C-alpha positions as CSV (number, residue, x, y, z in Angstrom):
1,M,0.0,0.0,0.0
2,T,1.2,3.5,-0.7
3,D,1.9,5.9,2.1
4,I,-1.3,7.8,1.4
5,L,-4.3,6.0,-0.2
6,D,-6.9,8.2,-1.9
7,F,-10.4,7.3,-0.8
8,V,-13.0,8.9,-3.0
9,V,-16.7,8.8,-2.1
10,L,-18.4,9.2,-5.5
11,T,-22.0,10.4,-5.1
12,G,-24.7,11.9,-7.3
13,F,-28.4,11.9,-7.8
14,L,-30.2,9.2,-9.7
15,G,-29.4,9.3,-13.4
16,S,-26.8,12.1,-13.0
17,G,-24.1,10.0,-14.8
18,K,-21.8,8.9,-11.9
19,T,-21.6,5.3,-12.9
20,T,-20.8,6.2,-16.5
21,L,-18.2,8.6,-15.3
22,L,-16.6,5.9,-13.2
23,R,-16.8,3.3,-16.0
24,D,-15.1,5.7,-18.4
25,Y,-12.4,6.5,-15.9
26,L,-11.6,2.8,-15.4
27,A,-10.8,2.5,-19.1
28,R,-7.9,5.1,-18.7
29,P,-4.3,4.2,-17.9
30,E,-4.2,6.4,-14.8
31,A,-6.9,4.3,-13.3
32,A,-4.5,1.4,-12.8
33,D,-4.4,0.1,-9.2
34,T,-7.9,1.4,-8.3
35,A,-10.3,-0.5,-6.1
36,I,-14.1,0.0,-6.5
37,I,-16.7,-0.5,-3.8
38,V,-20.3,-0.6,-5.1
39,N,-23.5,-0.7,-3.0
40,E,-25.0,-3.6,-4.8
41,A,-23.9,-6.2,-7.3
42,G,-23.7,-5.1,-10.9
43,E,-24.3,-1.4,-10.1
44,I,-21.1,-0.4,-11.8
45,G,-22.7,-1.5,-15.1
46,L,-19.6,-3.2,-16.7
47,D,-20.3,-5.7,-19.3
48,G,-19.7,-9.3,-18.1
49,L,-19.1,-8.2,-14.5
50,I,-20.3,-11.0,-12.1
51,L,-19.2,-10.5,-8.5
52,R,-17.9,-13.7,-7.0
53,E,-16.8,-14.8,-3.6
54,T,-13.1,-14.5,-3.0
55,G,-12.2,-14.5,0.7
56,G,-14.9,-14.5,3.3
57,D,-18.3,-13.1,2.4
58,V,-17.0,-10.0,0.5
59,P,-18.1,-10.4,-3.1
60,M,-15.1,-9.4,-5.3
61,T,-13.9,-9.6,-8.9
62,M,-10.8,-8.5,-10.8
63,L,-11.1,-5.7,-13.4
64,A,-8.7,-4.4,-16.1
65,N,-5.6,-2.5,-15.2
66,G,-5.1,-4.5,-12.0
67,C,-8.2,-3.0,-10.5
68,V,-10.5,-4.8,-8.2
69,C,-14.2,-4.4,-7.5
70,C,-16.2,-5.6,-4.5
71,Q,-19.7,-5.3,-3.1
72,M,-20.0,-3.2,0.0
73,T,-20.9,-5.0,3.2
74,S,-22.4,-3.6,6.3
75,D,-18.9,-3.2,7.8
76,L,-17.0,-0.7,5.6
77,A,-13.7,-1.3,7.5
78,R,-13.8,-5.0,6.8
79,T,-14.6,-4.3,3.1
80,V,-11.6,-2.0,2.9
81,E,-9.3,-4.5,4.6
82,A,-10.4,-7.2,2.2
83,L,-9.6,-5.0,-0.8
84,L,-6.2,-4.2,0.5
85,A,-5.5,-7.9,1.1
86,A,-6.8,-9.1,-2.2
87,E,-4.4,-10.7,-4.6
88,R,-4.0,-8.8,-7.9
89,P,-1.7,-10.8,-10.2
90,E,-2.1,-8.2,-13.0
91,A,-1.4,-5.2,-10.8
92,S,1.4,-2.9,-11.5
93,G,1.8,-1.9,-7.9
94,P,-0.1,-1.5,-4.6
95,L,-3.5,0.1,-4.5
96,R,-3.4,3.8,-5.0
97,R,-7.0,4.7,-4.6
98,I,-10.4,3.3,-3.6
99,V,-13.6,4.7,-5.1
100,L,-16.8,4.0,-3.2
101,E,-19.8,4.6,-5.4
102,T,-22.9,5.3,-3.4
103,S,-26.5,4.8,-4.6
104,G,-28.3,7.8,-6.1
105,L,-30.4,8.1,-3.0
106,S,-27.6,8.0,-0.4
107,K,-26.4,11.0,1.6
108,P,-22.6,11.2,2.1
109,G,-22.8,11.8,5.9
110,P,-23.5,8.3,7.1
111,V,-20.8,6.9,4.8
112,L,-18.3,9.4,6.1
113,R,-19.2,8.5,9.7
114,Q,-18.3,4.9,8.9
115,L,-15.0,6.0,7.6
116,A,-14.2,7.4,11.0
117,S,-13.5,3.8,12.1
118,L,-10.7,3.6,9.5
119,A,-8.6,6.3,11.3
120,G,-5.7,3.8,11.5
121,F,-5.4,3.7,7.7
122,P,-3.3,6.6,6.1
123,M,-6.1,7.7,3.7
124,R,-6.9,11.0,2.1
125,V,-10.7,11.1,1.9
126,S,-12.7,13.3,-0.5
127,V,-16.3,13.5,-1.8
128,V,-16.9,13.9,-5.5
129,A,-20.5,14.6,-6.6
130,T,-22.0,14.7,-10.1
131,Y,-24.2,17.5,-11.3
132,D,-26.3,16.8,-14.4
133,A,-26.0,19.7,-16.8
134,L,-29.3,18.8,-18.5
135,R,-31.4,18.0,-15.4
136,G,-29.6,19.8,-12.6
137,P,-32.1,22.6,-11.9
138,G,-34.9,20.0,-11.9
139,T,-33.3,18.0,-9.1
140,T,-32.4,20.8,-6.7
141,A,-35.6,20.3,-4.9
142,F,-34.6,16.8,-3.7
143,E,-33.1,16.7,-0.2
144,E,-30.8,13.8,-1.2
145,A,-29.3,15.8,-4.1
146,A,-28.8,18.9,-2.0
147,A,-26.9,16.9,0.7
148,Q,-24.7,15.3,-2.0
149,W,-23.7,18.6,-3.6
150,A,-23.2,20.4,-0.3
151,A,-20.9,17.6,1.0
152,A,-18.7,17.6,-2.1
153,H,-15.1,18.6,-2.2
154,R,-15.3,18.5,-6.0
155,L,-18.5,18.9,-8.2
156,V,-18.3,17.3,-11.6
157,V,-20.7,18.6,-14.2
158,T,-21.8,15.7,-16.4
159,K,-23.4,15.6,-19.8
160,L,-22.0,19.1,-20.5
161,D,-20.9,17.9,-24.0
162,A,-24.6,17.3,-24.8
163,A,-25.8,20.7,-23.5
164,P,-26.3,23.7,-25.7
165,P,-23.8,26.6,-25.5
166,E,-26.1,28.8,-23.5
167,R,-26.7,26.1,-20.9
168,R,-22.9,25.7,-20.5
169,A,-22.7,29.3,-19.4
170,Q,-25.3,28.9,-16.7
171,V,-24.0,25.7,-15.1
172,R,-21.0,27.2,-13.3
173,A,-23.2,29.8,-11.6
174,E,-25.6,27.1,-10.5
175,V,-22.9,24.9,-9.1
176,A,-21.2,27.8,-7.2
177,G,-24.6,28.6,-5.7
178,L,-25.0,25.1,-4.4
179,N,-21.5,24.8,-2.9
180,P,-19.0,27.6,-3.1
181,L,-16.5,25.5,-1.2
182,A,-16.2,22.8,-3.8
183,E,-13.8,22.7,-6.7
184,T,-15.8,22.6,-10.0
185,V,-15.0,20.4,-13.0
186,A,-17.1,21.7,-15.9
187,D,-15.3,20.9,-19.1
188,P,-17.2,20.1,-22.3
189,D,-14.3,18.0,-23.4
190,R,-15.3,14.7,-21.9
191,H,-11.8,13.2,-21.8
192,A,-10.5,16.2,-19.9
193,A,-13.5,16.1,-17.5
194,I,-13.0,12.4,-16.7
195,A,-9.3,13.0,-16.0
196,A,-10.0,16.0,-13.8
197,A,-12.8,14.3,-11.9
198,F,-10.6,11.7,-10.3
199,A,-7.3,13.6,-10.1
200,P,-5.9,14.0,-6.6
201,L,-7.3,17.0,-4.9
202,P,-4.7,19.8,-4.7
203,G,-3.3,21.0,-1.4
204,V,-6.0,22.5,0.7
205,G,-6.6,26.1,-0.2
206,L,-9.3,28.7,0.2
207,D,-10.9,30.7,-2.5
208,P,-10.7,34.4,-1.8
209,A,-14.2,34.7,-3.3
210,L,-15.6,33.0,-0.2
211,L,-15.0,36.3,1.7
212,Q,-17.4,38.2,-0.6
213,P,-20.7,38.8,1.2
214,E,-22.9,39.1,-1.9
215,P,-25.5,36.4,-2.5
216,I,-24.4,33.9,-5.1
217,G,-27.5,31.8,-5.7
218,A,-30.7,30.5,-4.2
219,H,-32.1,27.2,-3.1
220,P,-35.5,26.5,-1.6
221,R,-34.0,25.3,1.8
222,V,-30.2,25.3,1.6
223,A,-28.4,28.5,2.4
224,V,-24.7,29.6,2.7
225,W,-23.7,31.9,5.6
226,L,-20.5,33.7,6.1
227,A,-19.3,34.1,9.7
228,R,-16.6,36.6,10.7
229,P,-15.1,37.4,14.1
230,T,-16.9,40.2,15.9
231,G,-13.6,42.0,16.6
232,R,-14.2,42.1,20.3
233,L,-10.9,40.3,20.9
234,P,-7.3,41.5,20.0
235,C,-6.4,40.7,16.4
236,N,-9.7,38.7,16.2
237,A,-7.9,35.8,17.8
238,L,-10.3,33.5,19.6
239,P,-9.4,31.3,22.5
240,Y,-9.1,27.8,21.1
241,D,-11.4,26.3,23.7
242,D,-14.1,28.9,22.7
243,L,-13.7,27.9,19.0
244,A,-13.9,24.2,19.8
245,A,-17.0,24.7,22.0
246,W,-18.7,26.8,19.3
247,L,-18.0,24.1,16.6
248,D,-19.2,21.4,18.9
249,N,-22.4,23.3,19.8
250,L,-23.1,24.2,16.2
251,A,-23.0,20.6,15.2
252,G,-25.2,19.6,18.1
253,H,-27.7,22.4,17.5
254,L,-28.0,21.8,13.7
255,G,-27.6,18.1,13.6
256,D,-28.1,16.7,10.1
257,R,-29.1,20.2,8.9
258,L,-25.4,21.1,8.9
259,L,-24.2,20.1,5.4
260,R,-20.7,21.6,5.1
261,L,-18.4,24.0,7.0
262,K,-15.0,25.4,6.1
263,G,-12.9,28.3,7.2
264,L,-9.8,29.8,8.7
265,V,-9.9,31.0,12.3
266,R,-7.1,32.8,14.2
267,V,-6.7,31.4,17.7
268,A,-4.7,33.0,20.6
269,E,-2.6,29.8,21.1
270,S,-1.1,29.7,17.5
271,D,0.9,32.0,15.3
272,R,-1.0,30.5,12.3
273,P,-4.7,30.4,11.7
274,L,-6.5,27.0,12.0
275,L,-8.2,25.4,9.1
276,V,-11.6,24.0,10.2
277,E,-13.7,21.8,8.0
278,S,-16.6,19.4,8.2
279,V,-18.8,17.4,6.0
280,G,-22.1,17.1,7.8
281,T,-21.3,16.9,11.5
282,L,-18.1,15.0,10.9
283,F,-15.2,17.4,11.5
284,S,-11.7,17.1,10.4
285,R,-9.1,17.8,13.1
286,P,-8.3,21.6,13.0
287,R,-4.8,22.2,11.8
288,P,-2.5,25.2,11.3
289,F,-2.7,26.7,7.8
290,G,-0.2,29.0,6.1
291,R,3.0,30.5,7.3
292,P,3.7,31.8,10.9
293,G,2.9,35.5,11.2
294,E,1.2,35.6,7.8
295,E,-1.8,37.9,7.8
296,A,-5.0,36.1,7.1
297,A,-8.6,37.2,7.7
298,S,-10.6,34.8,9.9
299,F,-13.9,33.5,8.5
300,V,-16.1,30.4,8.5
301,V,-18.5,29.4,5.6
302,V,-21.5,27.4,6.8
303,I,-23.8,25.5,4.4
304,A,-27.0,24.4,6.2
305,R,-30.6,23.5,5.6
306,D,-33.7,25.1,7.1
307,L,-32.0,27.8,9.1
308,A,-34.3,30.2,10.9
309,A,-33.3,33.8,11.4
310,G,-31.0,34.2,14.4
311,E,-30.2,30.5,14.8
312,L,-26.5,30.9,14.3
313,E,-26.3,33.8,16.7
314,D,-27.9,31.5,19.4
315,V,-25.0,29.0,19.2
316,T,-22.8,29.4,22.3
317,P,-20.3,30.8,23.2
318,A,-22.4,33.7,21.7
319,G,-20.8,36.8,20.3
320,L,-17.8,35.2,18.7
321,F,-19.0,35.8,15.1
322,R,-21.2,38.0,13.1
323,F,-23.2,36.4,10.3
324,A,-24.2,37.4,6.8
325,P,-26.1,35.2,4.3
326,R,-24.4,34.3,1.1
327,V,-27.5,33.0,-0.5
328,A,-30.6,35.1,-1.1
329,E,-33.5,33.9,1.0
330,S,-36.1,32.0,-1.0
331,P,-39.8,32.6,-0.7
332,F,-40.2,28.8,-0.5
333,A,-38.0,28.9,2.7
334,R,-40.2,31.7,4.2
335,A,-43.3,29.8,3.5
336,G,-41.8,26.6,5.1
337,A,-42.3,24.6,2.0
338,G,-40.7,21.1,2.2
339,L,-38.4,19.4,-0.2
340,P,-39.8,16.2,-1.6
341,R,-37.8,13.1,-0.8
342,A,-36.8,11.0,-3.7
343,E,-38.4,7.9,-2.3
344,A,-41.8,9.6,-2.3
345,V,-41.5,10.8,-5.9
346,L,-39.9,7.6,-7.4
347,G,-41.6,4.9,-5.4
């Protein structure tokens, strides 16, 4: 196994093209030494793929390029361990990445919580979500789709090569409105888009555009808020314990309504700001970012669902941040209209 294994959670709404994207990627040379975990046998849609038993009760089969595919069991850690231990006679080297393809109705949060049990593995975890250029606006009303997009580190626009030119110009704005924290892949050249979709994520960075307070889009129930220190403390440096308590209380207060969080926060105990990030209520360990003594404005971007006015201000310790919406309030949100669940519409 390599020092760092890339673990990609590939998610996307029903029919958005994630399985096709994955299948086309596996045909490329750079996909060598990739393992695939699918939710159910045959979901990957490869001709002639019949999952078979090889080692315990984890259904597994060999693919081209030294890749291996298996069916996800209820124990994700055991599935990963089986993949790492699988014999791959045609492999060019150890596994370099694992791609877990979720179902079109899955939310990434529960999957990521299972990954917490794999803390002993040196893995770099990312969420890649597909956005259908042809049907995207029509699926924004589904709670499952909104959770998938908000959790993404990278949003891949699919079917862009089939979209008219005027539609291509609209897609980037739509994606930015859904998740300004995500890297966007929106290339009408399908070969370039496939390569970019599964490329290792670059070193963690922060887009300066996140600091702009202007609204960037609208969603019936999902909103983006910008939090900045109130300035009551010297250099806007918060005590670390206050920041940790605020993040913990924010997660506890919002629960599964918290979809994504990311930001840089100066703390009194460090000469570098801390990078804070979560997907759902699963937080990465805060870590120093940038160079010592480097000036950096503190801010936190929060993507959440069904926020009432003043809710963020109620999170304790109160008074650490001031808040401004990044997404214009929707009349649907004011009226309390609910999002349909995909199960209700499709089943």
